[in-house]
C-alpha positions in Angstrom: 69.8 127.7 113.4 72.0 126.2 110.5 74.7 123.8 111.3 78.2 124.8 110.2 80.1 122.7 107.6 82.2 121.0 110.4 79.1 120.3 112.6 77.2 118.8 109.6 80.4 116.5 109.2 80.3 115.4 112.6 76.5 114.4 112.8 77.0 112.6 109.2 79.9 110.6 110.6 77.8 109.7 113.9 74.8 108.5 111.8 77.0 106.7 109.2 78.9 104.9 112.2 75.5 104.1 114.1 74.1 102.5 111.1 77.0 100.5 110.2 77.2 99.0 113.6 73.6 98.8 114.4 71.9 98.0 111.0 68.5 99.9 110.1 67.1 102.2 112.6 64.3 104.8 112.7 65.1 108.5 113.5 64.2 108.2 117.2 66.7 105.2 117.5 69.3 107.0 115.6 68.8 110.2 117.7 69.0 108.1 120.9 72.1 106.0 119.9 73.8 109.1 118.8 72.9 111.3 121.6 71.7 113.8 119.1 68.8 116.2 118.9 65.9 114.7 117.0 65.6 117.6 114.5 69.4 117.8 113.9 69.2 114.1 113.1 66.0 114.2 110.8 67.6 117.1 108.7 70.9 115.0 108.3 69.0 112.1 107.3 67.1 114.0 104.7 70.6 115.2 103.3 72.1 111.9 103.4 69.1 110.2 101.7 69.2 112.9 99.0 72.7 112.3 98.3 71.8 108.4 98.1 74.4 107.7 101.0 71.3 106.0 102.8 68.2 104.3 101.8 65.1 103.6 103.9 62.3 101.1 104.1 59.4 101.0 106.5 60.7 104.2 108.2 63.9 102.8 109.0 67.3 103.8 107.4 70.3 101.8 106.4 73.5 102.7 104.5 72.8 102.3 101.0 74.8 100.3 98.3 75.8 103.6 96.8 77.7 103.5 93.6 76.9 99.8 93.6 79.0 99.3 96.5 79.0 99.5 100.5 82.1 100.7 102.2 84.8 99.3 99.9 87.8 97.7 102.0 90.1 98.2 98.8 89.7 101.9 98.6 91.0 105.0 100.5 88.5 106.0 103.1 86.4 102.8 102.1 84.7 105.0 99.4 82.5 103.3 97.0 83.5 102.3 93.6 81.1 100.7 90.8 81.9 97.0 89.6 83.2 98.5 86.2 85.6 101.1 88.1 86.8 98.5 90.4 87.6 96.2 87.7 89.4 98.8 85.3 91.6 100.0 88.2 92.9 96.6 88.8 93.3 95.5 85.3 95.3 98.7 84.6 97.5 98.0 87.7 98.0 94.4 86.5 99.0 95.3 83.1 101.4 98.1 84.3 103.1 95.5 86.8 103.3 93.0 83.8 104.9 95.5 81.5 107.4 97.0 84.0 111.0 95.7 83.8 111.3 96.0 87.5 108.8 95.4 90.5 107.2 98.7 91.2 106.6 100.2 94.6 103.1 100.8 95.7 103.5 104.5 95.6 105.1 104.3 91.9 102.4 102.0 90.8 99.7 104.6 92.0 101.4 107.6 90.3 101.7 105.2 87.0 97.9 104.4 87.0 96.9 108.0 87.4 99.3 109.1 84.5 97.7 106.2 82.2 94.1 107.7 83.3 95.3 111.2 82.4 97.1 110.3 79.2 94.3 108.0 78.0 91.4 110.6 79.2 89.5 107.9 81.2 87.0 110.1 82.8 85.2 107.7 85.0 88.2 106.7 87.4 88.2 108.8 90.5 91.8 110.3 91.6 93.2 113.4 93.2 96.1 114.9 95.3 96.4 113.0 98.4 99.4 112.2 100.7 102.2 111.8 98.1 100.7 113.6 95.3 98.0 112.2 92.7 96.6 108.8 93.4 93.7 106.6 92.7 90.8 106.2 95.0 91.4 102.1 94.8 94.6 101.3 97.0 95.8 98.8 94.4 97.1 96.7 97.0 95.0 93.5 96.1 94.3 93.3 92.4 94.4 89.6 92.0 91.7 87.9 90.0 90.8 90.7 87.7 93.2 89.9 84.9 94.8 92.7 82.6 93.5 95.2 79.8 95.8 95.6 76.7 93.6 98.8 75.7 96.0 101.2 77.0 99.4 99.7 76.3 100.6 102.8 74.5 99.9 105.0 77.5 101.2 102.3 80.0 104.6 102.1 78.0 105.1 105.8 77.7 104.5 106.1 81.3 107.0 103.7 82.3 109.4 105.0 80.0 109.0 108.6 81.5 109.4 107.1 84.9 112.5 105.1 84.3 114.4 108.4 83.6 113.9 109.9 87.1 116.1 107.5 89.3 115.1 104.6 91.5 114.2 106.8 94.7 110.5 107.5 95.1 111.3 111.1 96.4 112.9 111.8 93.1 109.8 110.6 91.0 107.5 112.8 93.4 110.0 116.0 92.9 109.6 115.4 89.2 105.8 114.8 89.1 105.3 117.8 91.6 107.4 119.9 89.3 105.9 118.7 86.1 102.4 119.7 87.7 103.7 123.0 89.1 102.4 122.0 92.5 104.4 124.3 94.6 102.5 123.1 97.9 103.7 119.5 97.4 107.1 120.7 96.4 107.6 122.6 99.7 106.3 119.7 101.7 108.7 117.4 100.2 111.6 119.6 100.9 110.5 120.3 104.5 109.9 116.7 105.4 113.2 115.9 103.9 115.0 118.6 106.0 113.1 117.7 109.3 114.2 114.1 108.9 117.7 115.0 109.1 119.7 115.3 112.2 120.3 118.8 113.4 123.9 120.0 114.3 125.8 123.4 114.2 127.0 122.4 110.7 123.6 122.3 108.9 121.6 124.7 111.4 121.0 126.8 108.4 118.3 124.1 107.3 116.1 125.5 110.1 116.0 128.8 108.4 115.1 127.3 105.2 112.3 125.0 107.0 110.8 128.2 108.4 110.7 129.8 105.0 109.1 126.6 103.6 106.3 126.8 106.4 105.6 130.7 105.8 105.3 130.1 102.0 103.0 127.1 102.6 100.8 129.0 105.2 100.4 131.7 102.4 99.4 129.0 99.9 96.8 127.6 102.2 95.1 130.9 102.6 95.5 131.5 98.7 93.7 128.0 98.0 90.9 128.8 100.8 91.8 125.8 102.6 89.1 125.4 105.7 89.9 127.5 109.0 90.5 124.5 111.0 93.3 123.5 108.8 94.9 126.9 108.3 94.6 127.8 112.0 96.4 124.6 113.0 99.1 125.0 110.4 99.7 128.6 111.7 100.0 127.5 115.3 102.6 124.9 114.3 104.5 127.4 112.2 104.3 129.9 115.2 105.9 127.3 117.4 108.6 126.3 114.8 109.5 129.9 114.5 110.4 130.1 118.4 111.8 126.4 118.5 114.3 127.2 115.4 116.2 129.5 117.9 117.2 126.7 120.3 120.8 125.4 120.4 121.1 122.7 117.9 121.4 120.0 120.7 118.3 121.2 122.4 116.3 121.5 119.0 117.6 117.8 118.4 115.8 116.5 121.3 112.4 117.8 120.1 112.8 117.2 116.6 110.8 114.0 116.3 107.8 115.9 117.9 108.2 118.6 115.3 108.3 116.1 112.4 105.3 114.3 113.8 103.3 117.6 114.1 104.3 118.6 110.5 102.9 115.2 109.3 99.7 115.4 111.1 99.2 119.1 109.7 100.3 117.6 106.3 97.6 114.8 106.7 94.8 117.3 107.3 95.9 119.2 104.2 96.1 116.2 102.1 92.7 115.0 103.2 91.1 118.4 102.3 92.9 118.2 99.0 91.5 114.8 98.1 88.1 115.6 98.8 88.2 118.7 96.8 89.4 116.5 93.8 87.0 113.8 94.2 83.9 116.3 94.2 83.5 115.7 90.5 83.4 112.1 90.7 80.9 111.8 93.6 77.6 113.4 94.1 77.5 112.8 97.7 79.2 114.3 100.6 82.5 112.7 101.4 82.6 114.0 105.0 81.0 110.9 106.6 83.9 108.9 105.2 86.9 111.3 105.9 85.8 112.9 109.2 86.8 110.2 111.6 90.3 110.1 110.2 90.6 114.0 110.4 89.5 113.8 114.0 92.1 111.3 114.7 94.9 113.6 113.2 93.5 116.6 115.0 93.8 114.8 118.4 97.3 113.5 117.7 98.4 117.0 116.5 97.0 118.6 119.8 99.1 116.0 122.0 102.2 117.0 120.0 101.7 120.8 120.1 101.6 120.3 124.0 105.1 119.1 123.7 106.1 121.8 121.3 104.8 124.5 123.6 106.6 123.2 126.5 109.7 123.0 124.7 109.5 126.7 123.3 111.9 129.2 124.8 110.3 131.6 127.1 109.5 135.1 125.6 111.9 137.5 127.2 110.5 140.9 127.7 112.7 144.0 128.0 112.9 145.7 131.5 110.9 148.7 130.3 108.1 146.4 128.9 108.2 144.0 131.7 107.8 147.1 134.3 104.6 148.4 132.2 103.3 145.0 132.1 103.5 144.5 135.9 102.0 148.1 136.3 99.0 147.2 134.4 98.6 143.7 136.1 98.6 145.4 139.4 
């Protein structure tokens, strides 16, 4: 029986973790240490080897130096980069920081590098839509020792000039970039997060209606863009909880607002990971699930904990006397 995509992701992640921790192992050893069926492990090993994620010698398997790198500590999800890619990311970031008239926040630096990549049509540097919009695979947190490149100064100066026209707040720049790219999903996320971060009182309770509309529209977009069921189901459940919680008195709602905000963030993190994987598919020839699945599982677990709090806070559904009588009759 063929494994589902989710089940494949799980076994890929188990094998990757097992080999990282224990080093070269044969299939029997991997099966024993992951507590997985031998045939399932064998099929997964074949796929991972074909994707050049792992190599083997003398019937023992180990994480390959895929793309000329092991798990890269300087990248999102520790994704591999070639030496050339790594150097160019760092040189671009260093030159942007050098030409900028002010110190750039990390999020702004990420956006600037992506804009330069797009303007200069640099086709071999992986980037995609993630938590806060488009960003590089490289985190750009440590770019020391790589020098600069002046080859893209025209694109860099143009980008810095463009960014300078949109205020000093990161959210203002994000709003501009999301609008520029016509990304409704990310615009709705930005607005919803901003509203959920505000204290709710009787004076601004209309914000709850706006949030509810935003969530409903986001759910429609998730279906439209064919996000995985595990994501749309989680977001659907969260939206349903919010639809009930928005009817609470403002003071009662305020007591549960932090849990609502956290739930929304965890839902968004799952959406962002799925987006990022989809965009990176054109840069990587192998499955990204072994890299991302542990993080996804963490967010799913955190979300489940928060949803228990939301369910407990939800007002009870009151049935009309007629419906209640019919319900009791059916139960008895």
